[in-house]
N, C-alpha and C positions, 0 to 999 in steps of 0.2 A: 504494500500500500504506500502511495506517495507520501501521505502525511507521516507515517512511521519513519520513512527514510529522512524526511525533512526534520523530524523531531530529533534525530541523532546530531544534526548540525546546528539547529537553531532552537532557541535564541543563542546568539554568539556570546552575550553577556548574561549570565544567570542572575536574576534579581532574587530578593528574599521570597520565601515560599508564600508569603501572604499575598503576593501579586497574582498567584496562580490558583488560589483556593476556590473551589466551587462553592455554590450556595450551601448553607449549613444543612438544611433539611433535604431528605431524599426526594420530597415532592417537588422541589424546585430544580427541574432538569431542563436546561435551556438549549440543549443541542437541537438543531433543526430536525434531526432524525427522530426525535421523541414526540413531535407533533403528530396527532392522528392523521391529518390530511396528507402528510408527507412520509409517514413511516414506511409505507410499501412502495411509494412512487417518488422517492427523493429526487432522482435525476429528472423526472418529468417536471416536478415543481421548479427545480433550478432552471431547466431549459425554458419553461414558461416565463420565469422572471427575466431572463436575458432576451427572450423574444419580445417581451413588452418594452424593454429598454430600447431595443433596436427600432421598434415601431415609433416610440416617442422621438428618437433622434431623426428618424426618417420624416415624420410629420413636421417636425421643427424645420427641417431643411426645405420641405415643400412649402410651408407657410412663408418662409423667408423669400423664396424664389418666385412663386407663382401668383397667389392672390394679390390683386391690386388694392391698395388702401382706399378707404372711403374718400369722397371728395372733401377737400379742405377749404374752408372759408377764412379769409384774413382781410385785414385792413392795411392799406398801403401807408397809413400814418402810424402804424404800430412800430415804435422805435425799438422795442425789444427784439424784433425780428431783423434788425439791421446791423448785427454784429460783424466784426471783421473776420475774414477767412484766414486762419492761421494753420500752421502745421500741427498735426496730432501729437500729443505728448506720448500717449500709449495707443498704438494701433490695435485694431481688432484681433489681428493674428497674434501679436505679442500678449494681449490681454488673455487670450485663450490659453496660451502656454503658461502664463504666470498664474492664472486662476485655477487651472486644471492639472497640468503636468507637474508644476513645482510642488504644490502640497501633496500630490499623489506620490511623488518620488520620496519626499521626506517621510511620509507615513510608512511607505514600504521599507525604507532603511531602518526606521525605528522599530518596526515590527520584526524584521529579521535580526536586528542586533539585540533587542531587549525583550520583546513581548511575544515572540512567535508562538502562535497557536493556529492550527489549520482553519478552524471555523472563524476565529477572530480575524485572521488575515483575509479570508474570503469575504466576510461581511464588510470589512473596511474597504476593499476594492469596489464591490458592487454598491455599497452605500455612497461612496464618493461619486461614482459615475451616475447614480440615481439622483443625487442632490443637484449636480450640475445639469443633468438632462431635464429634470422637472423645472428648474429655474429658467433654462433657455426656452423650453416649450411654453411656459406661462408668459414669458416675455414676448415670444413670437405671436401668441394669441392677442396680446395687447396691440402689437403692431398692426395687425390686419383688421381689428375690430374698432378700436377707438384711437388708433395711432395718428390719424390725420387730424382729428379734432384737438387732441392734446399733445400731438407729437411733432408739431412744426419746430424746427431747430432755430437757435438764435441767429443763424446766418441765412435764413430762408429768403428774405427779401433781397439781401445782398446778392445771392446767387440767382434769384428769380429775374431781377432787372425788369420791373414792370414797364409795360408800354403805356406811357402817361397819356397818349392820345386816346387810347381805349378807356383809360380811367376817367378822363374828362368827359368822354362821350357817354359813359355809363353812370357817372357820378350823380346824374339828375335823379335816377330811379333807385340807386342802391349805394350802400356804404361799404359792404363786404364783397370781395371778389374771389374768384377761383383762379387756378393756374392758367386759365385761358389768356390772362393778360401778361403772362411771363414771356419775355423774349428769349430766354434760355430754357432749354429742355432739362428738366430736373429728373434725376433718378429716384426710384421709390424709396431709397434710403433717406432722402431728405424729409420724407413724411413719417418716418419710423423712429421718432425720438422718444415716444412714450410706450412703455417705460424704458429706462436705460439698460441696454444689454451689458455694458461694461459693469454697471453697478450690481445688477442681479447676479451675474456670473461670479463677480468678485466675492460677494458675500455668500453665495451658495457654496463656493469652493473653500473659502477660508473659515467660515463659521463651522462647517462640518469638521474641518481640520482642528479648530479650537475645541469642539466637543470631544473629538477623539483624544486630543492631548489631555483634556480635563479628566476623562475617564481613566487615562493611564497614570497621570501624575498625582491624582487625588489630592488637590490642594485644600479641600474644605474639611480637613480632619482635625483642625485645631492646632496644627503645628506652626502656623504663622510663617509659612515659607514664602516670602515676598517674591523670590525669583520665579516661583511657579506661576504667580499671578502675572508677572511681567511676560512670561512665555505665552500666556493666554492672550494678553492684551496686544502684543506686537503684531500678530497677524491681523487683528481687527483694525489697528492703525493702518496697516498696509492696504487692506481692502478699502478703507475710507479714503486713503490717498488716491488710489486708482480711480475711485468714483469721482472725487473732486477734480481730477485732471480734466474730466469731460466738461466741467464748468469753466475751467481755466482756458481751455482751447475752444470755447464757444460751440461745443457740440450738443450740450444739454442745458435745460433749465434746472434749478435746484429741486423743484417738485418731481421732475422726472427721475432724478437721482434718488430721491428719498423713496419713491414707490418701488424702484428697482431694488434698492437695498432691502426693503421689507419683503419683497418676493424672494430674494436670495436667502434671507434669514429664515423665512417660513419653510422653504423647501429643504434647507439644511436641517432644521429641527425635525421635520417630518421624516426625512430619510434616516437621520441618526436614531430617532425613536423607533423607527420600523426595524432597523437592523441590530440595534443594541438596546433592546427594550427590556426593562424590568421595572418593578415598582419604585425603585430608587435610582432611576436612570441618570439623574443629573448630579445630585450631591452624594449619593451612595448611602447605604444604611450603616449604622454603628460607627466604626472607625473608618469607613470608606474602603476598606481593603477587600470587601466581598462584592464589589461592583463589577468591574470589567478588567480583564477578560475572564474572570472566574467562571461565568456561566456558559462559556463556550469551550468546554473541555472536549477532549477526544471521546469518541463513542465508547472506546474500551474503558475509559475512566468511569463512565456512568454504569457500565456493566459491573464494575468492581464494587460499587457502593449501593447496588440495588437492595441488598439485605441489611443495610446499615441505616440507623436513624441520624447519624452524624458523621461527617467526614473526619477522619482521624487527625489530619494535619491542619486543623483550623487555627486561626490566629489566636494568640494568647488573650487579646482583648475580648474576642468573642467568647472564648472558653470561660474567662473570668466572669463575663457578664452572665452567661448561662448558669455558672455555679452560684453566683450571687443571687440570681432569681430563685434557684432551687432552694438555697438556704433560707431565703425569706419565706418561700412557700412552706417549707418544713416548719419553720418557727410559728407561722400563722396556724398551721394545722395542729401543732402541739398545744398552742395557746387555746384554740377552740376546744380541743379534747379535754384540757384541764378544766376549762370553764364548765363544760357539760358534765364532767365528773363531780365538780363541786355542787352543781345544781341538783344532781341525782342524790348525792349524799345528804344534802339539806332536806330534800323531800322525804328520804328514808327516816331521818331523825324525827321529823314532824309526825310521820305516821306512827312511829313507836311511842312517842309522847302521848299521842291521842289515845292509843290502845291502853296505856297504863292508867290514864285518867278514867 
């Protein structure tokens, strides 16, 4: 089996056992093989996932190339559409590489060096691809539905070069015009400013990356490790900078950037929750060491603990917590038993006194 061979070599750096603990109770089995809908048809389910991802990317490509955006109406006196035409700071091709390939490569290296687990690695890959694909697909839907009404770019009139003779002739009956008055032929990209693709893909890629690092570094355990928080914040700053460059080079308005960011954040949260889901998927339960990747253990690990109520190598904190709860429960039971015994003894004494009388 490929996973067993990979297990011999990865992770390259072995972390403390607490990073690899499964859930405490045997009822919490999170391997995809254990879900009833996929137990007997695991490869069919996985194939369906990838087929849907391919369809999403194909539909996105079709939406980008084929449907024409709705007719856009604009005023020639709108100064916000007369921005200068300057060179792009971050091109679309470079943005795709930065927002998709770069975080993906970093996560793969971290997985192979520190955290390698077959199912964790698989869900990291498909989760990252899903987040980016859903973000791009949602953005493309916006382009072809409301893109023209909300998607005119700050340089629209500058590139349109309106024919003022047509404007004067038509100005008697109307204030807003369509691209019929333009002397330059504009590509459909000029009408696809809402929402921002740079912004949605930046946050879709890097927010998923941050959630992945959050699950691995476990910064919310009370240790006050500032460096972990900085590691989480830096990718968000980077995604924000990529988005703001579209305002700096007059490609988008601020509201187009904000909506794109919300789309990216939303798809990243959905994708991460889908592939790394448990009840404490963000902060983690207890000391945070039983979160990720503990519930994505190898299939043979689950077989080994089927008849056990508790995993032998649980973290000390969890073991201490369980022992403490058991001691409290035993004390409460003992106290209740003592109280009931005293009540019974009191009742017996009263009965004997009544008989003697």
